[in-house]
Backbone as JSON Lines, residues from 0, in Angstrom:
{"i":0,"aa":"M","n":[50.26,16.39,-65.2],"ca":[49.19,16.5,-64.22],"c":[49.74,16.74,-62.83]}
{"i":1,"aa":"S","n":[50.82,15.97,-62.53],"ca":[51.47,16.1,-61.24],"c":[52.06,17.49,-61.05]}
{"i":2,"aa":"R","n":[52.66,18.03,-62.13],"ca":[53.23,19.38,-62.04],"c":[52.14,20.41,-61.8]}
{"i":3,"aa":"V","n":[51.0,20.2,-62.45],"ca":[49.88,21.15,-62.27],"c":[49.43,21.15,-60.83]}
{"i":4,"aa":"L","n":[49.35,19.93,-60.25],"ca":[48.9,19.83,-58.86],"c":[49.9,20.47,-57.91]}
{"i":5,"aa":"Q","n":[51.21,20.21,-58.17],"ca":[52.23,20.81,-57.33],"c":[52.19,22.33,-57.41]}
{"i":6,"aa":"K","n":[51.93,22.82,-58.62],"ca":[51.86,24.28,-58.79],"c":[50.69,24.87,-58.02]}
{"i":7,"aa":"L","n":[49.56,24.16,-58.11],"ca":[48.39,24.65,-57.38],"c":[48.62,24.67,-55.87]}
{"i":8,"aa":"L","n":[49.29,23.63,-55.35],"ca":[49.56,23.56,-53.91],"c":[50.55,24.62,-53.48]}
{"i":9,"aa":"A","n":[51.5,24.92,-54.37],"ca":[52.55,25.89,-54.02],"c":[52.08,27.33,-54.09]}
{"i":10,"aa":"E","n":[51.07,27.58,-54.9],"ca":[50.59,28.96,-55.05],"c":[49.95,29.45,-53.75]}
{"i":11,"aa":"N","n":[50.29,30.66,-53.37],"ca":[49.7,31.28,-52.18],"c":[49.8,30.37,-50.95]}
{"i":12,"aa":"L","n":[50.94,29.75,-50.79],"ca":[51.11,28.77,-49.7],"c":[50.89,29.42,-48.33]}
{"i":13,"aa":"T","n":[51.42,30.61,-48.15],"ca":[51.26,31.3,-46.86],"c":[49.79,31.53,-46.54]}
{"i":14,"aa":"F","n":[49.07,31.99,-47.56],"ca":[47.64,32.26,-47.36],"c":[46.9,30.98,-46.99]}
{"i":15,"aa":"K","n":[47.28,29.87,-47.67],"ca":[46.6,28.6,-47.38],"c":[46.89,28.12,-45.96]}
{"i":16,"aa":"L","n":[48.14,28.28,-45.51],"ca":[48.48,27.86,-44.14],"c":[47.71,28.68,-43.11]}
{"i":17,"aa":"I","n":[47.6,29.97,-43.39],"ca":[46.85,30.84,-42.47],"c":[45.38,30.41,-42.43]}
{"i":18,"aa":"S","n":[44.84,30.04,-43.59],"ca":[43.45,29.61,-43.65],"c":[43.22,28.34,-42.84]}
{"i":19,"aa":"I","n":[44.18,27.41,-42.95],"ca":[44.06,26.15,-42.2],"c":[44.11,26.43,-40.69]}
{"i":20,"aa":"A","n":[45.06,27.27,-40.29],"ca":[45.19,27.61,-38.87],"c":[43.93,28.28,-38.36]}
{"i":21,"aa":"L","n":[43.36,29.18,-39.17],"ca":[42.14,29.88,-38.78],"c":[40.98,28.9,-38.64]}
{"i":22,"aa":"A","n":[40.92,27.94,-39.57],"ca":[39.85,26.94,-39.5],"c":[39.94,26.11,-38.23]}
{"i":23,"aa":"I","n":[41.18,25.72,-37.89],"ca":[41.39,24.93,-36.65],"c":[40.98,25.75,-35.42]}
{"i":24,"aa":"F","n":[41.39,27.05,-35.45],"ca":[41.04,27.92,-34.32],"c":[39.53,28.04,-34.18]}
{"i":25,"aa":"L","n":[38.82,28.23,-35.31],"ca":[37.36,28.35,-35.28],"c":[36.7,27.07,-34.77]}
{"i":26,"aa":"W","n":[37.28,25.92,-35.16],"ca":[36.71,24.64,-34.69],"c":[36.81,24.53,-33.17]}
{"i":27,"aa":"F","n":[38.01,24.89,-32.65],"ca":[38.16,24.85,-31.19],"c":[37.24,25.85,-30.52]}
{"i":28,"aa":"F","n":[37.09,27.03,-31.13],"ca":[36.28,28.09,-30.53],"c":[34.82,27.65,-30.45]}
{"i":29,"aa":"V","n":[34.32,27.07,-31.55],"ca":[32.91,26.64,-31.59],"c":[32.69,25.46,-30.66]}
{"i":30,"aa":"T","n":[33.68,24.55,-30.66],"ca":[33.51,23.32,-29.86],"c":[33.53,23.59,-28.37]}
{"i":31,"aa":"F","n":[34.44,24.43,-27.93],"ca":[34.64,24.61,-26.5],"c":[34.07,25.91,-25.95]}
{"i":32,"aa":"K","n":[33.45,26.71,-26.81],"ca":[32.83,27.94,-26.33],"c":[31.74,27.59,-25.32]}
{"i":33,"aa":"G","n":[31.75,28.26,-24.22],"ca":[30.71,28.05,-23.23],"c":[30.9,26.8,-22.4]}
{"i":34,"aa":"Q","n":[32.06,26.12,-22.53],"ca":[32.31,24.94,-21.7],"c":[32.4,25.36,-20.24]}
{"i":35,"aa":"T","n":[31.71,24.66,-19.38],"ca":[31.69,24.99,-17.97],"c":[31.95,23.74,-17.16]}
{"i":36,"aa":"E","n":[32.66,23.94,-16.05],"ca":[32.91,22.81,-15.15],"c":[32.08,22.98,-13.88]}
{"i":37,"aa":"T","n":[31.67,21.88,-13.35],"ca":[30.95,21.91,-12.07],"c":[31.11,20.55,-11.41]}
{"i":38,"aa":"S","n":[30.67,20.46,-10.17],"ca":[30.71,19.19,-9.45],"c":[29.32,18.83,-8.97]}
{"i":39,"aa":"V","n":[29.02,17.56,-9.0],"ca":[27.72,17.09,-8.51],"c":[27.97,15.94,-7.53]}
{"i":40,"aa":"E","n":[27.09,15.85,-6.55],"ca":[27.18,14.77,-5.56],"c":[26.06,13.79,-5.85]}
{"i":41,"aa":"V","n":[26.42,12.55,-6.07],"ca":[25.45,11.56,-6.54],"c":[25.44,10.35,-5.59]}
{"i":42,"aa":"P","n":[24.27,9.91,-5.14],"ca":[24.22,8.72,-4.27],"c":[24.59,7.46,-5.06]}
{"i":43,"aa":"I","n":[25.22,6.53,-4.36],"ca":[25.63,5.27,-4.98],"c":[24.46,4.29,-5.0]}
{"i":44,"aa":"E","n":[24.24,3.67,-6.15],"ca":[23.26,2.6,-6.27],"c":[24.0,1.29,-6.51]}
{"i":45,"aa":"F","n":[23.32,0.19,-6.2],"ca":[23.93,-1.12,-6.42],"c":[23.0,-1.97,-7.28]}
{"i":46,"aa":"K","n":[23.61,-2.84,-8.06],"ca":[22.83,-3.77,-8.86],"c":[23.47,-5.16,-8.78]}
{"i":47,"aa":"N","n":[22.68,-6.16,-9.12],"ca":[23.15,-7.56,-9.17],"c":[23.7,-8.04,-7.83]}
{"i":48,"aa":"T","n":[23.04,-7.63,-6.73],"ca":[23.44,-8.15,-5.42],"c":[23.14,-9.65,-5.38]}
{"i":49,"aa":"P","n":[24.12,-10.49,-5.02],"ca":[23.85,-11.93,-4.95],"c":[22.66,-12.24,-4.04]}
{"i":50,"aa":"A","n":[21.8,-13.17,-4.46],"ca":[20.53,-13.42,-3.77],"c":[20.72,-13.83,-2.32]}
{"i":51,"aa":"E","n":[21.84,-14.46,-2.0],"ca":[22.04,-14.97,-0.65],"c":[22.78,-13.97,0.24]}
{"i":52,"aa":"M","n":[23.02,-12.77,-0.27],"ca":[23.8,-11.79,0.5],"c":[23.0,-10.5,0.71]}
{"i":53,"aa":"E","n":[23.49,-9.72,1.72],"ca":[22.95,-8.4,2.01],"c":[24.12,-7.44,2.2]}
{"i":54,"aa":"I","n":[23.9,-6.19,1.86],"ca":[24.91,-5.17,2.13],"c":[24.81,-4.79,3.6]}
{"i":55,"aa":"L","n":[25.88,-5.04,4.35],"ca":[25.88,-4.71,5.78],"c":[26.2,-3.23,5.97]}
{"i":56,"aa":"K","n":[27.21,-2.76,5.27],"ca":[27.57,-1.33,5.32],"c":[28.47,-1.01,4.14]}
{"i":57,"aa":"Q","n":[28.65,0.27,3.91],"ca":[29.51,0.73,2.82],"c":[30.3,1.94,3.3]}
{"i":58,"aa":"S","n":[31.51,2.12,2.73],"ca":[32.41,3.17,3.22],"c":[31.91,4.56,2.87]}
{"i":59,"aa":"V","n":[31.24,4.72,1.74],"ca":[30.69,6.02,1.36],"c":[29.31,5.81,0.75]}
{"i":60,"aa":"K","n":[28.46,6.82,0.94],"ca":[27.11,6.75,0.39],"c":[26.99,7.54,-0.91]}
{"i":61,"aa":"K","n":[27.86,8.56,-1.06],"ca":[27.76,9.44,-2.23],"c":[29.13,9.62,-2.88]}
{"i":62,"aa":"V","n":[29.09,9.97,-4.16],"ca":[30.32,10.21,-4.93],"c":[30.26,11.63,-5.49]}
{"i":63,"aa":"T","n":[31.39,12.33,-5.43],"ca":[31.47,13.66,-6.03],"c":[32.1,13.53,-7.42]}
{"i":64,"aa":"I","n":[31.38,14.01,-8.42],"ca":[31.85,13.89,-9.8],"c":[32.05,15.29,-10.38]}
{"i":65,"aa":"A","n":[33.27,15.57,-10.84],"ca":[33.54,16.82,-11.55],"c":[33.26,16.6,-13.03]}
{"i":66,"aa":"I","n":[32.41,17.44,-13.6],"ca":[32.02,17.26,-15.0],"c":[32.21,18.55,-15.78]}
{"i":67,"aa":"S","n":[32.29,18.4,-17.09],"ca":[32.42,19.55,-17.98],"c":[31.43,19.39,-19.13]}
{"i":68,"aa":"A","n":[30.77,20.49,-19.46],"ca":[29.82,20.46,-20.57],"c":[29.47,21.89,-20.95]}
{"i":69,"aa":"R","n":[28.77,22.04,-22.03],"ca":[28.33,23.36,-22.44],"c":[27.29,23.87,-21.45]}
{"i":70,"aa":"E","n":[27.26,25.18,-21.29],"ca":[26.38,25.78,-20.28],"c":[24.94,25.34,-20.46]}
{"i":71,"aa":"R","n":[24.47,25.29,-21.69],"ca":[23.08,24.93,-21.94],"c":[22.77,23.54,-21.41]}
{"i":72,"aa":"I","n":[23.71,22.62,-21.63],"ca":[23.49,21.23,-21.17],"c":[23.45,21.17,-19.64]}
{"i":73,"aa":"L","n":[24.38,21.9,-19.01],"ca":[24.41,21.87,-17.54],"c":[23.18,22.53,-16.94]}
{"i":74,"aa":"K","n":[22.65,23.57,-17.61],"ca":[21.45,24.22,-17.08],"c":[20.24,23.3,-17.14]}
{"i":75,"aa":"E","n":[20.23,22.42,-18.14],"ca":[19.1,21.5,-18.28],"c":[19.29,20.23,-17.47]}
{"i":76,"aa":"L","n":[20.48,20.11,-16.88],"ca":[20.79,18.88,-16.14],"c":[20.05,18.86,-14.81]}
{"i":77,"aa":"V","n":[19.44,17.73,-14.5],"ca":[18.82,17.54,-13.18],"c":[19.52,16.37,-12.5]}
{"i":78,"aa":"Q","n":[19.38,16.33,-11.19],"ca":[20.13,15.34,-10.4],"c":[19.89,13.91,-10.88]}
{"i":79,"aa":"N","n":[18.64,13.62,-11.25],"ca":[18.32,12.24,-11.62],"c":[18.97,11.82,-12.94]}
{"i":80,"aa":"N","n":[19.52,12.78,-13.69],"ca":[20.15,12.43,-14.97],"c":[21.5,11.76,-14.77]}
{"i":81,"aa":"I","n":[22.04,11.86,-13.57],"ca":[23.35,11.27,-13.29],"c":[23.18,10.17,-12.25]}
{"i":82,"aa":"R","n":[23.68,9.01,-12.56],"ca":[23.57,7.88,-11.63],"c":[24.93,7.19,-11.5]}
{"i":83,"aa":"V","n":[25.22,6.73,-10.3],"ca":[26.42,5.93,-10.06],"c":[25.93,4.53,-9.67]}
{"i":84,"aa":"V","n":[26.21,3.57,-10.52],"ca":[25.68,2.22,-10.32],"c":[26.85,1.24,-10.19]}
{"i":85,"aa":"I","n":[26.92,0.58,-9.03],"ca":[28.0,-0.37,-8.75],"c":[27.47,-1.8,-8.93]}
{"i":86,"aa":"D","n":[28.19,-2.57,-9.7],"ca":[27.81,-3.96,-9.98],"c":[28.38,-4.88,-8.89]}
{"i":87,"aa":"L","n":[27.49,-5.58,-8.19],"ca":[27.92,-6.47,-7.1],"c":[27.9,-7.95,-7.49]}
{"i":88,"aa":"S","n":[27.79,-8.22,-8.76],"ca":[27.65,-9.62,-9.19],"c":[28.86,-10.47,-8.78]}
{"i":89,"aa":"A","n":[30.04,-9.85,-8.62],"ca":[31.24,-10.61,-8.24],"c":[31.58,-10.45,-6.76]}
{"i":90,"aa":"A","n":[30.66,-9.87,-5.98],"ca":[30.95,-9.62,-4.57],"c":[31.03,-10.93,-3.79]}
{"i":91,"aa":"K","n":[31.84,-10.9,-2.71],"ca":[31.99,-12.06,-1.82],"c":[31.62,-11.62,-0.4]}
{"i":92,"aa":"L","n":[31.42,-12.59,0.47],"ca":[31.13,-12.26,1.87],"c":[32.32,-11.53,2.47]}
{"i":93,"aa":"G","n":[32.05,-10.51,3.29],"ca":[33.13,-9.73,3.89],"c":[33.35,-8.43,3.14]}
{"i":94,"aa":"E","n":[34.6,-7.96,3.2],"ca":[34.92,-6.65,2.6],"c":[35.22,-6.78,1.11]}
{"i":95,"aa":"N","n":[34.66,-5.87,0.34],"ca":[34.91,-5.81,-1.1],"c":[35.31,-4.38,-1.45]}
{"i":96,"aa":"S","n":[36.49,-4.21,-2.04],"ca":[36.91,-2.89,-2.52],"c":[36.61,-2.8,-4.01]}
{"i":97,"aa":"I","n":[35.69,-1.93,-4.35],"ca":[35.21,-1.88,-5.73],"c":[35.55,-0.52,-6.33]}
{"i":98,"aa":"P","n":[36.3,-0.49,-7.45],"ca":[36.63,0.8,-8.07],"c":[35.39,1.47,-8.66]}
{"i":99,"aa":"I","n":[35.38,2.79,-8.57],"ca":[34.31,3.58,-9.21],"c":[34.93,4.21,-10.45]}
{"i":100,"aa":"T","n":[34.57,3.72,-11.59],"ca":[35.16,4.18,-12.85],"c":[34.11,4.93,-13.68]}
{"i":101,"aa":"K","n":[34.56,5.45,-14.79],"ca":[33.63,6.16,-15.68],"c":[32.52,5.24,-16.15]}
{"i":102,"aa":"S","n":[32.83,3.93,-16.27],"ca":[31.81,2.99,-16.72],"c":[30.73,2.79,-15.66]}
{"i":103,"aa":"S","n":[31.01,3.19,-14.4],"ca":[30.01,3.06,-13.33],"c":[29.01,4.22,-13.35]}
{"i":104,"aa":"I","n":[29.32,5.25,-14.14],"ca":[28.53,6.48,-14.1],"c":[27.69,6.63,-15.36]}
{"i":105,"aa":"K","n":[26.41,6.85,-15.16],"ca":[25.48,7.04,-16.28],"c":[25.21,8.54,-16.43]}
{"i":106,"aa":"L","n":[25.56,9.05,-17.61],"ca":[25.45,10.49,-17.86],"c":[24.7,10.75,-19.16]}
{"i":107,"aa":"P","n":[24.06,11.92,-19.27],"ca":[23.52,12.31,-20.58],"c":[24.66,12.58,-21.56]}
{"i":108,"aa":"R","n":[24.37,12.53,-22.82],"ca":[25.39,12.79,-23.84],"c":[25.84,14.25,-23.77]}
{"i":109,"aa":"G","n":[27.09,14.48,-24.13],"ca":[27.6,15.84,-24.16],"c":[28.28,16.27,-22.87]}
{"i":110,"aa":"I","n":[28.34,15.36,-21.89],"ca":[28.97,15.69,-20.61],"c":[30.23,14.84,-20.45]}
{"i":111,"aa":"E","n":[31.32,15.51,-20.09],"ca":[32.58,14.8,-19.89],"c":[32.9,14.69,-18.41]}
{"i":112,"aa":"I","n":[33.35,13.51,-17.99],"ca":[33.74,13.31,-16.59],"c":[35.2,13.72,-16.43]}
{"i":113,"aa":"L","n":[35.47,14.61,-15.48],"ca":[36.84,15.08,-15.24],"c":[37.49,14.33,-14.07]}
{"i":114,"aa":"R","n":[36.75,14.2,-12.98],"ca":[37.28,13.54,-11.79],"c":[36.16,12.81,-11.06]}
{"i":115,"aa":"I","n":[36.56,11.76,-10.32],"ca":[35.61,11.0,-9.49],"c":[36.24,10.85,-8.11]}
{"i":116,"aa":"E","n":[35.53,11.29,-7.1],"ca":[36.05,11.17,-5.73],"c":[34.98,10.62,-4.8]}
{"i":117,"aa":"P","n":[35.25,9.57,-4.05],"ca":[36.45,8.75,-4.07],"c":[36.46,7.85,-5.31]}
{"i":118,"aa":"S","n":[37.58,7.23,-5.53],"ca":[37.71,6.39,-6.72],"c":[37.34,4.93,-6.44]}
{"i":119,"aa":"Q","n":[37.01,4.64,-5.18],"ca":[36.55,3.28,-4.86],"c":[35.63,3.31,-3.65]}
{"i":120,"aa":"V","n":[34.83,2.28,-3.52],"ca":[33.94,2.15,-2.37],"c":[34.16,0.77,-1.76]}
{"i":121,"aa":"K","n":[34.21,0.73,-0.42],"ca":[34.3,-0.54,0.27],"c":[32.9,-0.98,0.69]}
{"i":122,"aa":"V","n":[32.53,-2.17,0.28],"ca":[31.2,-2.7,0.57],"c":[31.36,-3.97,1.39]}
{"i":123,"aa":"Y","n":[30.7,-4.01,2.53],"ca":[30.79,-5.18,3.42],"c":[29.52,-6.03,3.25]}
{"i":124,"aa":"M","n":[29.72,-7.25,2.76],"ca":[28.6,-8.13,2.47],"c":[28.42,-9.15,3.6]}
{"i":125,"aa":"D","n":[27.15,-9.45,3.89],"ca":[26.84,-10.41,4.94],"c":[25.79,-11.38,4.4]}
{"i":126,"aa":"E","n":[25.59,-12.47,5.14],"ca":[24.55,-13.42,4.73],"c":[23.17,-12.79,4.89]}
{"i":127,"aa":"K","n":[22.26,-13.13,4.0],"ca":[20.88,-12.69,4.14],"c":[20.17,-13.61,5.12]}
{"i":128,"aa":"L","n":[19.38,-13.01,6.02],"ca":[18.71,-13.79,7.05],"c":[17.27,-13.31,7.2]}
{"i":129,"aa":"Q","n":[16.39,-14.24,7.58],"ca":[15.02,-13.89,7.96],"c":[14.79,-14.4,9.37]}
{"i":130,"aa":"K","n":[14.03,-13.66,10.15],"ca":[13.68,-14.14,11.48],"c":[12.35,-13.53,11.91]}
{"i":131,"aa":"I","n":[11.7,-14.2,12.86],"ca":[10.43,-13.69,13.4],"c":[10.69,-13.2,14.81]}
{"i":132,"aa":"V","n":[10.27,-11.98,15.08],"ca":[10.53,-11.38,16.39],"c":[9.21,-10.87,16.98]}
{"i":133,"aa":"P","n":[9.12,-10.86,18.33],"ca":[7.9,-10.36,18.97],"c":[7.8,-8.83,18.87]}
{"i":134,"aa":"V","n":[6.57,-8.35,18.94],"ca":[6.33,-6.9,18.95],"c":[6.15,-6.46,20.4]}
{"i":135,"aa":"K","n":[6.84,-5.42,20.78],"ca":[6.71,-4.86,22.13],"c":[5.99,-3.52,22.04]}
{"i":136,"aa":"V","n":[4.83,-3.47,22.69],"ca":[4.02,-2.24,22.63],"c":[4.58,-1.22,23.64]}
{"i":137,"aa":"I","n":[4.76,-0.02,23.16],"ca":[5.24,1.07,24.01],"c":[4.08,2.05,24.25]}
{"i":138,"aa":"L","n":[3.77,2.27,25.52],"ca":[2.7,3.2,25.9],"c":[3.29,4.42,26.58]}
{"i":139,"aa":"S","n":[2.59,5.53,26.45],"ca":[3.0,6.72,27.2],"c":[1.77,7.29,27.91]}
{"i":140,"aa":"G","n":[1.97,7.77,29.11],"ca":[0.87,8.32,29.88],"c":[0.18,7.26,30.74]}
{"i":141,"aa":"S","n":[-0.9,7.68,31.39],"ca":[-1.66,6.8,32.28],"c":[-3.14,6.98,32.01]}
{"i":142,"aa":"P","n":[-3.93,5.91,32.25],"ca":[-5.37,6.05,32.05],"c":[-5.99,6.99,33.1]}
{"i":143,"aa":"A","n":[-7.25,7.29,32.9],"ca":[-7.94,8.2,33.81],"c":[-7.97,7.63,35.23]}
{"i":144,"aa":"R","n":[-8.15,8.53,36.19],"ca":[-8.2,8.09,37.59],"c":[-9.32,7.06,37.76]}
{"i":145,"aa":"G","n":[-9.02,6.03,38.5],"ca":[-10.01,4.98,38.74],"c":[-9.87,3.82,37.78]}
{"i":146,"aa":"F","n":[-8.95,3.93,36.8],"ca":[-8.74,2.84,35.83],"c":[-7.28,2.37,35.88]}
{"i":147,"aa":"Y","n":[-7.11,1.13,35.5],"ca":[-5.75,0.6,35.36],"c":[-5.67,-0.2,34.07]}
{"i":148,"aa":"I","n":[-4.46,-0.44,33.63],"ca":[-4.27,-1.21,32.4],"c":[-4.36,-2.69,32.72]}
{"i":149,"aa":"A","n":[-5.41,-3.33,32.21],"ca":[-5.61,-4.75,32.48],"c":[-4.76,-5.63,31.54]}
{"i":150,"aa":"S","n":[-4.68,-5.22,30.28],"ca":[-3.86,-5.99,29.33],"c":[-3.5,-5.13,28.13]}
{"i":151,"aa":"V","n":[-2.39,-5.47,27.52],"ca":[-1.94,-4.79,26.29],"c":[-1.49,-5.87,25.31]}
{"i":152,"aa":"S","n":[-1.93,-5.75,24.08],"ca":[-1.52,-6.73,23.06],"c":[-1.43,-6.03,21.7]}
{"i":153,"aa":"S","n":[-0.79,-6.71,20.77],"ca":[-0.71,-6.18,19.4],"c":[-1.17,-7.24,18.41]}
{"i":154,"aa":"E","n":[-1.64,-6.79,17.28],"ca":[-2.05,-7.67,16.18],"c":[-1.3,-7.22,14.92]}
{"i":155,"aa":"P","n":[-0.4,-8.01,14.38],"ca":[0.07,-9.3,14.91],"c":[0.98,-9.1,16.11]}
{"i":156,"aa":"H","n":[1.2,-10.17,16.86],"ca":[2.09,-10.05,18.02],"c":[3.54,-10.38,17.66]}
{"i":157,"aa":"T","n":[3.76,-10.89,16.44],"ca":[5.13,-11.08,15.93],"c":[5.17,-10.58,14.48]}
{"i":158,"aa":"I","n":[6.36,-10.24,14.01],"ca":[6.52,-9.87,12.6],"c":[7.79,-10.51,12.05]}
{"i":159,"aa":"K","n":[7.76,-10.73,10.75],"ca":[8.95,-11.3,10.08],"c":[9.81,-10.16,9.55]}
{"i":160,"aa":"I","n":[11.1,-10.23,9.83],"ca":[12.03,-9.23,9.32],"c":[13.12,-9.93,8.5]}
{"i":161,"aa":"E","n":[13.72,-9.16,7.6],"ca":[14.76,-9.7,6.72],"c":[15.89,-8.69,6.59]}
{"i":162,"aa":"G","n":[17.1,-9.18,6.54],"ca":[18.24,-8.27,6.39],"c":[19.55,-9.0,6.56]}
{"i":163,"aa":"A","n":[20.6,-8.24,6.83],"ca":[21.93,-8.82,7.02],"c":[21.97,-9.58,8.35]}
{"i":164,"aa":"K","n":[22.62,-10.74,8.35],"ca":[22.65,-11.6,9.54],"c":[23.18,-10.86,10.76]}
{"i":165,"aa":"K","n":[24.29,-10.15,10.59],"ca":[24.9,-9.46,11.74],"c":[23.95,-8.42,12.31]}
{"i":166,"aa":"E","n":[23.22,-7.74,11.45],"ca":[22.28,-6.71,11.9],"c":[21.08,-7.35,12.6]}
{"i":167,"aa":"L","n":[20.55,-8.42,12.03],"ca":[19.37,-9.06,12.62],"c":[19.7,-9.76,13.94]}
{"i":168,"aa":"N","n":[20.94,-10.19,14.12],"ca":[21.32,-10.82,15.39],"c":[21.23,-9.84,16.56]}
{"i":169,"aa":"R","n":[21.24,-8.55,16.27],"ca":[21.12,-7.53,17.32],"c":[19.68,-7.3,17.75]}
{"i":170,"aa":"I","n":[18.73,-7.83,16.98],"ca":[17.32,-7.51,17.21],"c":[16.64,-8.65,17.95]}
{"i":171,"aa":"R","n":[16.13,-8.35,19.13],"ca":[15.38,-9.34,19.91],"c":[13.89,-9.08,19.85]}
{"i":172,"aa":"V","n":[13.5,-7.82,19.86],"ca":[12.08,-7.42,19.75],"c":[12.0,-6.22,18.82]}
{"i":173,"aa":"I","n":[10.8,-5.98,18.32],"ca":[10.53,-4.76,17.57],"c":[9.54,-3.93,18.37]}
{"i":174,"aa":"K","n":[9.96,-2.73,18.72],"ca":[9.08,-1.85,19.5],"c":[8.14,-1.07,18.58]}
{"i":175,"aa":"T","n":[7.01,-0.66,19.17],"ca":[6.13,0.26,18.45],"c":[6.5,1.68,18.83]}
{"i":176,"aa":"E","n":[6.06,2.62,18.03],"ca":[6.18,4.01,18.46],"c":[5.25,4.21,19.65]}
{"i":177,"aa":"P","n":[5.56,5.11,20.56],"ca":[4.73,5.27,21.78],"c":[3.27,5.58,21.44]}
{"i":178,"aa":"V","n":[2.38,4.89,22.15],"ca":[0.93,5.13,22.01],"c":[0.47,5.9,23.25]}
{"i":179,"aa":"D","n":[-0.14,7.04,23.01],"ca":[-0.56,7.91,24.12],"c":[-1.87,7.4,24.71]}
{"i":180,"aa":"I","n":[-1.82,7.02,25.98],"ca":[-3.06,6.56,26.64],"c":[-3.43,7.5,27.79]}
{"i":181,"aa":"E","n":[-2.85,8.68,27.79],"ca":[-3.1,9.61,28.89],"c":[-4.59,9.94,29.0]}
{"i":182,"aa":"G","n":[-5.16,9.64,30.16],"ca":[-6.54,10.03,30.45],"c":[-7.62,9.17,29.84]}
{"i":183,"aa":"I","n":[-7.28,8.08,29.18],"ca":[-8.35,7.27,28.56],"c":[-9.17,6.59,29.66]}
{"i":184,"aa":"A","n":[-10.47,6.39,29.39],"ca":[-11.38,5.8,30.38],"c":[-12.14,4.63,29.76]}
{"i":185,"aa":"E","n":[-11.66,4.18,28.63],"ca":[-12.28,3.01,28.0],"c":[-11.21,2.27,27.18]}
{"i":186,"aa":"D","n":[-11.56,1.04,26.8],"ca":[-10.6,0.25,26.03],"c":[-10.21,0.99,24.75]}
{"i":187,"aa":"L","n":[-8.99,0.72,24.31],"ca":[-8.47,1.44,23.13],"c":[-7.93,0.45,22.12]}
{"i":188,"aa":"K","n":[-8.32,0.64,20.86],"ca":[-7.71,-0.1,19.76],"c":[-7.23,0.92,18.74]}
{"i":189,"aa":"I","n":[-5.95,0.91,18.45],"ca":[-5.38,1.94,17.6],"c":[-4.21,1.36,16.8]}
{"i":190,"aa":"Q","n":[-3.98,1.94,15.63],"ca":[-2.88,1.49,14.78],"c":[-1.62,2.28,15.14]}
{"i":191,"aa":"A","n":[-0.5,1.59,15.18],"ca":[0.76,2.26,15.52],"c":[1.87,1.77,14.59]}
{"i":192,"aa":"K","n":[2.79,2.67,14.31],"ca":[3.95,2.29,13.49],"c":[4.97,1.56,14.34]}
{"i":193,"aa":"I","n":[5.71,0.68,13.7],"ca":[6.83,0.06,14.4],"c":[8.01,1.02,14.37]}
{"i":194,"aa":"D","n":[8.87,0.89,15.35],"ca":[10.02,1.8,15.49],"c":[11.31,1.01,15.23]}
{"i":195,"aa":"P","n":[11.98,1.22,14.11],"ca":[13.2,0.44,13.82],"c":[14.37,0.8,14.72]}
{"i":196,"aa":"E","n":[14.29,1.91,15.44],"ca":[15.35,2.34,16.37],"c":[16.72,2.38,15.7]}
{"i":197,"aa":"G","n":[16.75,2.78,14.46],"ca":[18.03,2.92,13.75],"c":[18.57,1.62,13.18]}
{"i":198,"aa":"K","n":[17.9,0.53,13.43],"ca":[18.38,-0.75,12.89],"c":[17.88,-0.91,11.46]}
{"i":199,"aa":"I","n":[18.64,-1.67,10.68],"ca":[18.34,-1.8,9.24],"c":[17.78,-3.19,8.96]}
{"i":200,"aa":"F","n":[16.53,-3.21,8.51],"ca":[15.88,-4.47,8.12],"c":[14.69,-4.14,7.22]}
{"i":201,"aa":"R","n":[14.14,-5.16,6.62],"ca":[12.92,-4.99,5.82],"c":[11.82,-5.83,6.45]}
{"i":202,"aa":"T","n":[10.59,-5.36,6.31],"ca":[9.45,-6.11,6.78],"c":[8.22,-5.69,6.0]}
{"i":203,"aa":"A","n":[7.28,-6.61,5.87],"ca":[6.02,-6.28,5.2],"c":[5.06,-5.58,6.15]}
{"i":204,"aa":"E","n":[5.37,-5.6,7.45],"ca":[4.49,-5.02,8.48],"c":[5.15,-3.77,9.05]}
{"i":205,"aa":"D","n":[4.74,-2.6,8.55],"ca":[5.31,-1.39,9.16],"c":[4.36,-0.78,10.18]}
{"i":206,"aa":"T","n":[3.16,-1.35,10.32],"ca":[2.24,-0.91,11.37],"c":[1.59,-2.14,12.0]}
{"i":207,"aa":"V","n":[1.13,-2.0,13.24],"ca":[0.39,-3.06,13.93],"c":[-0.79,-2.4,14.65]}
{"i":208,"aa":"Y","n":[-1.77,-3.23,15.02],"ca":[-2.89,-2.72,15.83],"c":[-2.59,-2.97,17.3]}
{"i":209,"aa":"I","n":[-2.85,-1.96,18.12],"ca":[-2.61,-2.04,19.56],"c":[-3.96,-2.14,20.27]}
{"i":210,"aa":"N","n":[-4.08,-3.11,21.16],"ca":[-5.28,-3.26,21.98],"c":[-4.91,-3.0,23.44]}
{"i":211,"aa":"V","n":[-5.55,-2.0,24.02],"ca":[-5.34,-1.69,25.43],"c":[-6.66,-1.89,26.15]}
{"i":212,"aa":"K","n":[-6.71,-2.83,27.07],"ca":[-7.94,-3.08,27.85],"c":[-7.75,-2.53,29.27]}
{"i":213,"aa":"L","n":[-8.78,-1.85,29.74],"ca":[-8.71,-1.22,31.05],"c":[-9.52,-2.0,32.09]}
{"i":214,"aa":"G","n":[-9.12,-1.9,33.3],"ca":[-9.91,-2.41,34.42],"c":[-10.26,-1.26,35.35]}
{"i":215,"aa":"R","n":[-11.34,-1.41,36.09],"ca":[-11.74,-0.34,37.03],"c":[-11.25,-0.69,38.43]}
{"i":216,"aa":"K","n":[-10.58,0.26,39.02],"ca":[-10.06,0.04,40.37],"c":[-11.21,-0.01,41.37]}
{"i":217,"aa":"K","n":[-11.06,-0.83,42.36],"ca":[-12.12,-0.94,43.38],"c":[-11.77,-0.09,44.59]}
């Protein structure tokens, strides 16, 4: 039996080797045909932020990922299909250098990650703080001739804000966006948005009511 098997294996050996090589070549051809590389820029997301902490700042907002996949897959790919999620469960107060690895990236099947730039993100954590600050009404223009501004107030006159301690320590008041009172000749009550002025905080009150009362000049 063994001799029969050896004879069968030895027969047409060259032809068999060529067949195996051809099969391997076809497998590579089918597998990698149409493979395309491209790069995508993906914003960084965070999860498991410790309840008592806030992200004060981070070294980068987006990550560039070089990927490879078949053309059909890349054509169907939309930005939301790729996510970069950083786990902050082990973060401490201050600076944290966190590697961005393949396990941080959520991709559809069939896509290979080639490169990740940068390979780490620095995240600065601060204490979470809440505080109540007064609202400062900002007006633009002047009332009609013969009138003056008797009083200005907002409802509510204070709002609660929440965020990183260092950021909130910079905030003494929250201004409104300018309210145009040019030429008015009667009292005004109007809704206005608050103006964060580039500062980072959260609040449940993004608008307030402005009351402008006029007096008549004598």
